[in-house]
N, C-alpha and C positions, 0 to 999 in steps of 0.2 A: 690831384696827380693821377695819371693813368696807371692802373694796376697791370702788372705783368701776369702771364699765365700762371707762373709759379706762385705769386702772391694769391691769386684767386684760388688755386688748389689748396693752399694752406688755410685760407679763411673758410673754405667749404669742403673739408676733407670727406671723402666717402668713408664708409666704415671698413671697407676691405680693399686690398690692392687689386685682386682679380675681379672684384665687383664693380670696378670702374667702367668696364666695357665687356659686353657680351661677346664681341668679336675676339677680344683677348682671351676671355675665359674658354670659349669653345675651341679656339686655335690651340691653346695649350693642352686642352684635354685630348684633342685629335692627335697632336704630336706625341704626347705621352703614351697613349694607347697604341699608336702606330709603332713607336719604338719598342714598347713592351711586347707587342705581337711579333714584330719583325725579328727581334733577336732570338725569340724562342723558335722561330721557323727558319732562321738562317742556317744554311748548310743542312737543309732538311733531310736528305737521304743518308747523311753520315751515320753509320751504326752507333748505337748508344754505348760506346765502350770507354768514354773518357772518365766518367765517375759513376760509382754505384752500378757497374756493369752486371754484377751478379744479380742484383735485384731487378734491373731492367730486362735482362735476358730471361730471367725466370718468369716475369710477367708476359714477355713476348712468347715464350714457349707455351704458357697456359692459354693465351689468346689464340695461338695457332691450333692447339688441341680443340678448343671450342669451335673454331672455324671449320676444321675438318669434321668435327662431330655434327655440325649443323648443315654442312654443304651436301646437297643431295647427289652431286656428281663426283664426289671425292673417291679416289681409289680405296677400296676396302682395306688393303694392307697398309697404305699410308695413313688412313684414318686411325687404325688401331695403334700404329706406331706413334702418331702424334698425340693421341690420348694418353698413351703410356708415358711418354716423355713429359707431358704436362703434369701428370700425377706425381712425377718424381720431383717437381719443383717445390712442393709443399707451401701452401698459403694458409696463414692463420685467419686473415680477414676475408670478407666476401670479395669476390673478384668482379667488382662493378665495372671498373675501367676496362679490364680485360674483356668483359662481355660486350661492352660498347664497341671496342676495337674489333672484336670478332664479327659483330654484326656489320660493321663498316667494311670489313673485308668482303662480306657477302655482297654488299651493295656495289663495291668497287670492282668486283669480279676477280679478286685475287688477293694474295697476302702481301700487302705493302706495309712494311714495319713502320715507316715514317708516319703513318696515320695516327699512331698513338700520340704524337706531338701535337696534332690538331686538337685532340681532346684535352690534353693537359693544359695547353694554351687557352682553350676555351674556358676551362674551369678557373684558371688564374684570372682571366679577364673578367668573368662574372664576379669573382671575389673582389676584384678591383672596383667594379661599379658599386657593389654593396659597401665597400670600405669608404669610398668617396662620399656616398650618401650618409653613412653613419657619422663620419668625422665632421662633415658639414653641419649636421644637426648638433653635434656635441660642441663644436667650436665655431668655425666660420668657413667660408669657401676658401680662404687662404690656407687655413690649417689642413683642409681636405686636399688641396692641390699638392702641398708638400708631402702629405701622407701617401697620396697616390703615386707621386714621383718616386718616392723611396720604395714603395711596394713593387712597382713595375720595373724599375731600373737597377736595383741592387744586383751586382754581378753574381753573388751567391744564389739569389733567387732565380736569376736568368738561367744559370747552368743547371741547377737542381731541378727546376721544373721542365727541363728538356729530357729528363729521365722518365722511364716507364714506372711510375710509383703511384701508390694510392694517396700520397700526401697532398698533391694539388687539389684533388677532389675534397679531401678532408678539410683543408684550409678554407675552401670555398664555402662548405657547409658551416664551418665555425663562424666566418664573417657574416653570413646570412643569418645565422642564429643570433649573433650579437645585435644585428640591426633589428631583428624581430623582438629581441629582449628589450632594446631601447624603446621601441614603440609600445611594448606591453607595459613597461614602467610608466610611460606617459599616459596611456589610456586605460589599461587594465580591462580591455574588452576580451570577449571570448575568441574573437578572430585572431588577435595577437597572442593570446594564451596558447591556442592550439598550434599556431604557426611557429612560435618560439619553441614549443616542446617538440614538434615534429622535426624541425630543422636541427635542433640540438641532438635529437635521437639519430638522425641520419649522419651527423658528423661522427658520433661515437660508433655507429654501425660501420661506417667506412673504415675507420681505424680506431680502436678502443682508446688510444692515447689522447683522443680529443677530449676525453672526460677531464683531463688535468686542467686545461685552461678554462673550460666551460663551467664546471661545477663550482669553483670558487667565485667566478664572475657572477653567476646566477645567484648564489647565496648572498654574497656581500652586497650586490646592488639592491637586493630586496630588503636586507636588514638595514641598509643605509637609508633607503627611500621610505620604508614603512615601519621600521622598528621590529623587534622580535615578536611581540604579541600579534600585531596585525599580519605579519608574514606567516606564522605557524597556524593561524586560524583562517587563512585565506584559501578557499577551495581551489581557486584558479591557480594559485601557486603550486599546489600539490598535483593538480591535473597536468600542469606543464612539466613538473619533475617526473611524474609517472610516465608521460609520453616519451620524455628524454631517456628514461630507463628501460621501458618495455621494448621499444623498437630494437635496440642492440641486443637486449637479453634474448629476444626471439631467435637470434642467430648464435650468440656466444654461449648462453647459459641453458636455456630451456631444452635444446636437443641433447646436451651433454653437460650436466652440472660440474663435471670434473675437468672441463676443457681448459681452464686457465691454470690448472695445477702444474702441468708440464712446463709452461712458460715461466711461471714463478720459480720453479725449481732450477731452471737452467740460467735465466737471465737476470733475475731479481735477487732472490735470497742469498745466493753465493757471493754477491758483490756488495752487499750492504756494509760490510766492514770497510769498504773504500771511503765511506762517509766520514770515518774518523781520521783519514789521512789527508793532511794539508796539501799534498802534491796533487790529489784529485781535483781540488778546487782551483789550484794554480793552472793545471792542464785545461780545465774547463774554461777558465777565463782566457787562456792563451788561444784556444780554438775560437772562442767568441770574438776575440780581437781580430783574428785572421779573416773571419767571415763577415763580421758586422761592424768592426771598429769599436773597441770597448768604450771610447769616449762618447760615441753616438748612443750606445746602450745606456750609459749612465745619464746622459742628457735626457733620453726618452723616459727613463724612470722618474727623474726629477720633474719632467714636464707634466706628468700626471697630477702633481700637486696643485697645478693651476686650474684644474677642472672643478666643476661644481661637485658637491659632496658625493652625490649618488654615482656620478659617472667616474669620479676618482676611485670610488670603491670598486666599480666594475673593472676598471683598468688595472688596479692593484691586484684584483682577483686573477686577472690574466697572468700577471707577473708571478704571483704566488704559485699559480698552477704550473708555470714553466719550471719554477724551482722544484716543485714536487715531482715533476716529470724527471728531472735530472737526478733527484734523490732516489726515485724508483728504479731507474735503469742507469746507474752511475757509469757503467762501462760504455753503453750504447750511445749516450748523449754526445760523446765526441768521437767514438770510433765509427758510428753510423751518422754522419753529419746531417742526413736528410731528416733525422728526428728533430732537428732545429728549424725546419721550414715554417712551422707555425709562428716562430719568433719574428719572422719577416713581417707578418701582419700585426703582431703585438707591438713591435717597435714603431711601425708606421702609424698605427692608431695613437700611440703614446706621444709621438712627435707632433701631433695635431695642435695641442694647446699652446706650446711655446712657439710654434710656427705662426699660429694665428696672432699671438701677441706681437711678435717681431714684425711680421708683414703688415699688421695693422698700424704699427708705428711708421713703417716705411711709407705706407699709403698717405700719411700726413705730410710727407716731405715734398719738396719741389720736384718738378719733372726731371731735372738733371739727376737727382739722387735716385729716383725710381729707375731711370734708364741704366744708371750704374749698377743698381741691384740686379736688374735683369741680365746685365753683362756677366756679373759674378755667377748668377744662377746658371747661365749658359755654359760657363767654364765647368761648373760642377756636373751638369748633365753631360757635357762633352766628354769629360774624363770617365764617367760611368759608362757611356756608350763605347768609348775606346776599349776599356777593360773588358766589357762584356763581349765585344767582337773578338778581342784577342783570345779569350778563353774558348769561344765557340769554334773558331777556325784554326786553333793551335795545331791540331793533328788531324790528318785525313785517315779514317779507318776503313775506307771502302774496299781495300784489298784484303782485309782480315777475313771476311766470310769464306772466300775461296781457299784461303790458306787452311782454315779449319776443316773445310770439306775434303781437301786433299789428305789431311792427316787422318780423318775419320775413315777414309777409304783404305788406309794401310792397316787398320785394326780389324782383326777377324771378328766375326759376329758372335762373340761370346761375352759373358759378363766381364767388365773391365773396371779396374780402379785406377786412380791417377792423382798426380800432383800437378794440376793444370790451372790456368788462370780462372779466377772467379768461380772456384769450386766446380769446375767442369761445365759451366753454363755455355761457353762457346762451343764445346763439343756437342752439348745437348741441342742447342738451337741451330747452329750453322751446320754441324756435322750429322745431325739426327742420330747421335750416338750417346747413350747414357754411360756415365762414368761415375763410379762410387768416389766421392771426394775424400782424399786423404788429408788429415789435419795439417795445416800450415804451422810453422814455428810460432806465428802470431796466436793461433788457437791454443797452442801449448802454453804460451805466456799468459793468456787469459785464464787457462785452467789453473795455473799456479796462483794467480791473483784470487781465484775462487777457493783456494786452499788445497788444491790437488797438485802435489809435487810431481814433477816429471823430469827425469835426468836424460838429456839427449845423448850423453856419452855412454849410457848403459847398453845392455844387449837389446832389450825391448822387442825380442822376436815375437813373444806372445801378443804384445800390443800391435805389432804389424799385422800378424795373421788375423787378429780380431777385427781390424779395420778393412782388410781386403777381402775377407770371407772366402768365397769360392771363385774369386776372380781368376780368369785365365791369363790376363795381361795387366801390366802396370805401365801407365803412360806418364811421362814427365815432360812438361814444357817449361816449368819454372826451375831452371837449372840452379839458380841461386838458392832456391828453397832446398834443393837436394844437398847443397853444401852446408846449409844452416842446420841440417839434421844428420850428423855424421853416422849415427846408428843406422839410419835408413839407407844411406849410401853403402855402408858395409854389408847390410843384409842383402841388398839387391845385387851388388857386384860379386859377392862371395857365393851366392846360392842360385842365381838365375841368369840364364843367357840373354843376351841382347837380341831381340827379334828384328828390330829395325831402328835406324838412327839417322838423324839429319842434323843440320846446323842448329836447330832450335828445339829438337825433341829427341827423346830416347824411349823406346818401347821394350820393356822386359817381358819375357815369356815366363809366366808363373806356373805353367802346367807341369 
């Protein structure tokens, strides 16, 4: 009896679904990368004001300061002003992306803010290439394809990597370091020893929080693969660890051994009591569900159990590291959602094993079932594409820069304090005007969580004067924040005249 094509496929199944055809494999890769790049560059000139604007505009102001500092033809007065405004942004980590953007301004012949999105997109794409190669080695081409699709198309990842942040570069280094670590465990050559150590060091240098996923992953994969005795007596292991530590230490510790004390005192130690509060964990899970879908997170964790012992240990190390990150900065892990960006890569890698298993089974089915699977997959990709586009084009902010320039022109050239959006960064970047940021009610809530009580109904005149210092004017654009702080409203209206007022702003004269 003549066999059908479906019978033939079932009798001689290939090992992987995407391994059946190079054309299918390369077509899917091209489509995924095209979508991943396209959505990050969609609406390219739109100012980065949708999410994390404070952080994005701070980096933009710093890049502008570097550009004016390096530009030989810059106006001396503007150069000095740009450098001063850049210094006011305050950066804890090295300004690698900002420097690359400033150099790009020089090449382009002007300050085009959208250039930063070219760099963050490039970093994310390089990370995607490394992620695909890593998961393909750990599982199969099927697992790698699903992991890459998740990494490139997750709406949270799309919107967050459109911001001017160090995280896309950090995640790129993390993934490259994991790939090098995989190769080192396989070969233990000096080449991969040095490569893994340097890449891990660059990740931590870019942002110190990279140590959380990398350190447990490096330790656990070595203990699982070689045991305790062989690990601690292996010179190459210690060389790798030393490189991973010395590179960031040269920036964070050696110049100033006390450099981390301030951060610990402000963002870590005061909030550790939150770890005893069940509502913290509920809020954390709630935010994870909103950005990642909690069911997918749990499936990804369970999926790691399907890996070989050493790679299972490495992936569990990544998850342990993420948990330790949340424990170290319990307030920032969901108030600053970009701290969760490494989780995109962790989930993507962890989805590889179960994806390889499921798609391997589908590859054994007949052609009809494989076609149906691709139809279901297209629905999933289409939904992700729709949601990503919806978020990217939701609001057009291109009128905002001129609005802030007009407001800045109304403020006399003296020291100014304010209750404005994103801690005054719109005034800083678009208006070329520094404004001392006055605490939001949100900041006062955080202060209470850290154990510092603050009564918004009290007089608080000394508190007000301490924060405005010698400022001559007080600018308010967040009128709802003024209502949320009744003491501030009373102080301003009872003691200071209104210098200028519009539909969306009030300027008080403090002189």
